[in-house]
N, C-alpha and C positions, 0 to 999 in steps of 0.2 A: 490689412496688417502687414507691415514690413519687418521681418524678424532680424534683418541685418545680414550682411554678406557672410560674416564669420559663422554665426549661428546657423544660418541657412545651409551652408556647406557642411557643417558638422552633422546636422540632422539628416541631410540628404545622403551623405556618405555612409552614415550609420544604418540607414534604411536599406541602402544598396548592399552594404557589407553582409548584413544578416538576412537579405532577401525577404524583407518584411512585407513588401507590397508587390502585387502583380497587377497589370492593367486589367480593369474590370472587376476588381475585388469589391466586395461589400465590407464595410467597416462599422462595427458597433463601438462607439466611444463611451467609456466609463466617465460620465460627466458629473462630478460632485458640485461644481461651481467654485471650487478653490482655484488658486493661481495656476497650479500645474495642469489640471484638467482643462482649464480655460485656454491656456497656451496650446495644449495639444489639439484642442478643438479648432483653433485658428490655423495651426500648422497643417492639419488635414484638410481644412477648407482650401488652403493655398495649393495643396497637392491634388485636390479633387479632379480638376480638369486634366492635369498631366497624366494621372493614372486612371482616369475615367471611373472614379470611385462612387459607390453608392453609400452615402453616410447616414448613420442613424445613431442618435444619442440615447443613453439610458441613465436615468437618475434614480437613486434609492434613498428615500427618507427613512432613516433608521429609528426614528422616534426616540432619539437619545437626548436631543437638545431643545425639545419643545418648540416654541415659536421661532427660534433661530433656524431650526431645521426647515420649518415651513417657509421661511423667507428665502432660504437657499433654493428650495424647490421652485419657488416663484421666479427667482432670478434665472435659473436654468431654463425654465419654460419660456421666458421672454427672450433669452439669448437665442434659443433654437428657432423661435418664431421669427425673430428679426432676420436671421440668416438662412431661413428656409430649410432647416434640418429637422427631420422627423424625430420626435422625442417619445420615449417610452418611460412612463413614471411608475414607480412602485413605492408603496408605504409598507414597511416591515417593522413589526414591533419587536425589536431586538431585545430589550429588557425582559419581555415575557419569554422569549426563546431561551435566554440565558438562565432564567429561573427554572425552566423545564429541563434543559440539557446539562447544565452545570459548567458549560464552557465559559471562557472569558468573553467579555463584551466585544473585544477586538476580534477574536477568533470567530465568534458567532456572526458578526457583521461581515467579515471577510467571506465566510462560507456562503451566506445568503446572497451577497453581492455577486460572487462568481457564478453561482447557480443561475441567477437571473441573466447574467451576461451570456452565459453559454446557451441558454434557451433562446435569447434574443438573436444570437448569431445563427443558431439553427433555423429559426424562423426566417431570418433575412436571406439565408442561403436558399431556402425553399422558395421564397418569393422571387428571387432574381435568377435562380438556376446557376449561380456562380458561387465560388468559395467566399466565406465571410470570416473576417478577422475580428478580434477583440483588441482594441487599443487602450492601454492602461498608461497613466501619466507618471509612472515612477521616474525619478530623476537621479542624478549622481549622488546627491546627499542621501536619498532614500537607500541607495545601494550600500553606501558606506555605513550608514546607521544599522542596516540589516546585518552586515558582516560583524560589526562590533557587538550587536545584540546576540548573535549566534555564539560568538566567542565567549561572552559573559555567561551564557546559559549552558555552554558545552556543546560542541559540534564536531562533525567529521569534515572531510574534504568538501562534501556537497555544500555544507553551510558556509564554508569559507569562500565559495564561488559567488556568493551574493545572489542578486536577482538576475534571472536569465533574460537576455534581450528578447528571445523568442522561446516560447514553450507551447507546443502544439499549435493552436490557432491564436495564441495570445502574443501581441507585439507591444514593445515598449520603446517607441521612437525617441523619447527624451532621456533615456537612461544614462547617457554620457554628458548631459547638460546640467551644470550646477544650478541649484535653486536661485542663487544670486543673479545669474544671467536671465533666468525665466522672469524674475521680478523686474529686472531692468527693461526687458523687452515689453512687458505689459505697461510699465510706466511710460516708456518712450512712445507708445501707441495709444496712451490714454484709455486703456482697456480696464474696465471694472471687473472685480472678482469678489468672491465671498471669503470671509475670514472665519475659520472655525476656532473659537476661543479655547476649546479643549486642547488644541495643539500647543498652547502656551503653558499648560498645566504639567508640572513635573511629577505628578502622581503616577503617570504612565512611564514605563521603562524606556520606551523609545524616545519619549519627549525628554527624559533625563539625559539620554545620549545626545540628542539634538542640541539641547540648550547648555549642557554642562561640559560634555566631553569633546564634541566636535570643535567648539571654539578653541579649546586647549590644543588640539591637534594643529589647528591653523596657526597658533602662536609658535609651535615648534617648527612648522614648515608650511608656508602658504600654498604649497602644491600638494598638501597631504591628501586632499580629496582626489586629485588626479592620480596620485600614486596608489591609493587604495583601489581605484577603478582599474588601473593597469594590472595590479596584483590579481584581482578577481578574474581578469581575462586570461592571465597565464595559468592560474589554477584551474580554470575551466578547461583549458587544453589538456592539462594533466588528468583531470576528472574524466574527460571524454575518452582518453586512452585507457584508463583503468576500467571504465564502464565497458569498453569494447572487449577487454580481456576477461572481465567478469562474466559477460554474456557468453563468451566462448567457453569458459569453465562450466557454466550451467548446462550448455549443450553437451559437454563431455560427461558431466555428472548425472544428468537426468536419465531415469529409467523409463520404460514404456508406461508404467502406472503413474508417472509424474513425481515419484519419489526421487531423492538425490542419493547417490552413492556417497556414503560418509567419508570414505578414504580419499576420494577425489577432492573433496572440499578441504579435508584436514591436511593434506600434503601440499596444497597450493600456497603460494606466498600469502602472508597474512593480509596484506592490503587488497589483494585480488579476492581472497576468500571472503573477507568481511563485506566487500561490495556485492559479491555474488549472493551472499546470505541476505543482504538487505533487499536486493532485487527480487529474490525468491519470495521472501516474506511479504513484500509489498504487493505481490500479485494476489494476495489473499485479503488485502485491506482496501478500504475505500480511498484512503489517502496515503501517499508514500511517507508522510511525516508521522504516521501512526507507528512506524517502525523506528525505535530510538536506538542510540548507540549502546544503551544499557542492554537491550535485547541482543544485539549483535555480539557485544563483548562477552556476554554470558554464554552464548552459543559457542563462540570460539574457544572459550575456556573448557567447555564440556566435551569438545570433539575428540580429544585424546584420552578421555576417561573410559574405563571398561564398563560394560553393562549398559543398561538403558537409563536415559535421562530425559527429563521433560522441562520445557520452558513455557511459562504461561505468557500468552500474547493478548493484545486487545481484542475486543469483540468475541469473547468466549472461545478463543482458538488456542490450541496447544501445539507447540512444536515437539514432536517425538524424535529424540536422538536414539535410535535403536542400535543394535549390535553392528549392523552393516549399512544402514541407511537412515535417512532423516526425512520427515514429512510433516505436514500440518494436518492436525486433526480438528475437525469442526464439531462443536457440541451437538449441533442439530443434524448431524449426518444421519441419513436414513438407515434404520436398522432392518436387517433381513429377518424374516420369520422362517425358522427351520421346520421342515416337514419330514417325518420318518415313516417308512413303510416296513412292514414285517411279514415274514412267512416262515412256516416250519415245514420240513420235509425229511423223509428218510434219506440217510446217506448211503451211497454205494461207492465202493472203492473205485478210483479212476475218474470220478467226477471232476470236471474242470472248475477250478477256483475262479471267482470273479476277479478281474484285473482292475476294475474301476476303483479309483481311490475312495469313492463314497458309497461303495457297496461291500459289505464284509460278511463272512460266515463265522459262526461261533458254535462250539460243541455244547449242545443243550444239556448233556449230562453233567457238565462241570459248573453249571449255574446253580448256586445254592440258595439264592433268595429271589426276590422280584427284580426284574430288569427295569431300571428307571432311567429317564433322560433328564439330566440337570446340568447345572454349571458346577464349578469346582467347590469343594468344601474342605475344611481342615481334616487331615488324616488320609486323604485320598492317596492311593498308590497304584503302581503298575507292577506286573511281573515282567521282568525285562529279559529273562533268558530261560532256557530249558531246565536249568538247575533250580529254578524257583526263586531266584533272588528278586527282591523288591526294590523299587525306587519311588520315593515320594513324588507325587505329581508336580509339586513346586520345583523340585530339583530337575525333573524332566523338562519343564517349561524353560528353565534357565539354560540347561544344556542345549536345547533345541533353538535357543535365542528367539523365543516367541515374545513379541512386545508385551510389556506389562499391561497396557490398557486393553489388550485383546484376551488376556488370560481368563478374565471373568466372563468372556463371551463365547469361548470355545465350548461347543456342546460335548457332553460326556455321556457315554452309555455305561451305566454302572450296575454292579452287583454289590449292593451295600457300599462299603468304602473301597471296594476293589474295582478299579476302572477297567472295564472290558475294552473300551475303544475311545481314544482321544480323536474325535471326528476330524478328518482331514489330515491326521498324522498316522498314528500306529495303533495296533490292538495289543492287548496283553497276551504274552506267550501262553499263559495258563489256559486261555479259552480257545486256542487254535485247534483246528481239525487234526485228528490223528488217525492211526489205523484202527483205533478202538472206538471211533465215533460211530454212533448209530442214528442220531437225530441232529439236524442242523437248524440253527436259527439264522435266517438271513435278515440283515437290517440294511436298508438303503436310506441315504440322506439327500434331500434337495432343499433349495432355498426359494422362498416366495417373496 
């Protein structure tokens, strides 16, 4: 296959610019049998000797188009056999998965495809002992359609950057090549490929953009595709800078326990803070796209409000915006089991009080009922000073800025509604040892 001097230089320069290939790399090609992936297949065949590549193709039959999908699989099988390229074939019942997960057909197919590609690349790297890349056949038209799709659906800067030429071990050598040039190269070389009839159906949003909107752009300016590509490159440079600043902000804001200092985020420039929040939340999610602009905007809105706020996140996670910090709470977080130990003894003046935060002494004679260990209940109160003044436990929690989700978990040592000890915090003034104390109740707390 001779891809032509102009196209050859464009692809080669693009590969070099983004350091897509190194000599000795293994490459897994996502080969659907369509024109783009077939073109990529021959491009990599042409570069195989130059880069000493180990090529492997992977085809996924999504069970969406019945017999047509089976024909595509057979075409890919024959293509790889003819050119001596190993092929890994998979049949995945995407409609069944869609029914189970509730995701869209396109999203479910994408997830399944990339999981298989990642596994194939891992296996190839293990076989060769060298790095393995995943080559995807996205082209300039795909990139422009993605940008417009993101704009229509609502997006931030990341979405306006379009498709990344390189992401982790994924490379896209054809990303700057228009679809028209790919088709022309295949025609000039009499190369067959498969046609997916669903690509012509305008029921799908992306197809609507492809067939209705992109032709209108070309009417306005025949270099529209090129201009969109240039725009995504410039925006990518801006996004890279913002990402760098956002990561720096996270380093400044992070505490030893992984929580973020609320003020550090709230006082940062909005564009940096929003990206820092997105990066932080993404670290708790399977996919970065699980964190939407809605989540980030809501969090930014709440950062300057007083008190504690919560934002519900995907996968049963909650962002807690507390008084001074923010952090993600996972529903299945392991709960600790409290263990209390007790002993009574005679008190003698001059005895040394325990300084341990989780061991406290109480005057036995001041306990009027049965000592119980429980969580908070309505009407609970503390004696807060030697004058006998009371404060409701709810007000104490607010004053101490104890996060709302923790208030029901704080163990309490109680004498009816009178809280003797808010474990981990303070004891009631009423039960403190005095010069009149004769018997001491010692209570210690540990966690299992």
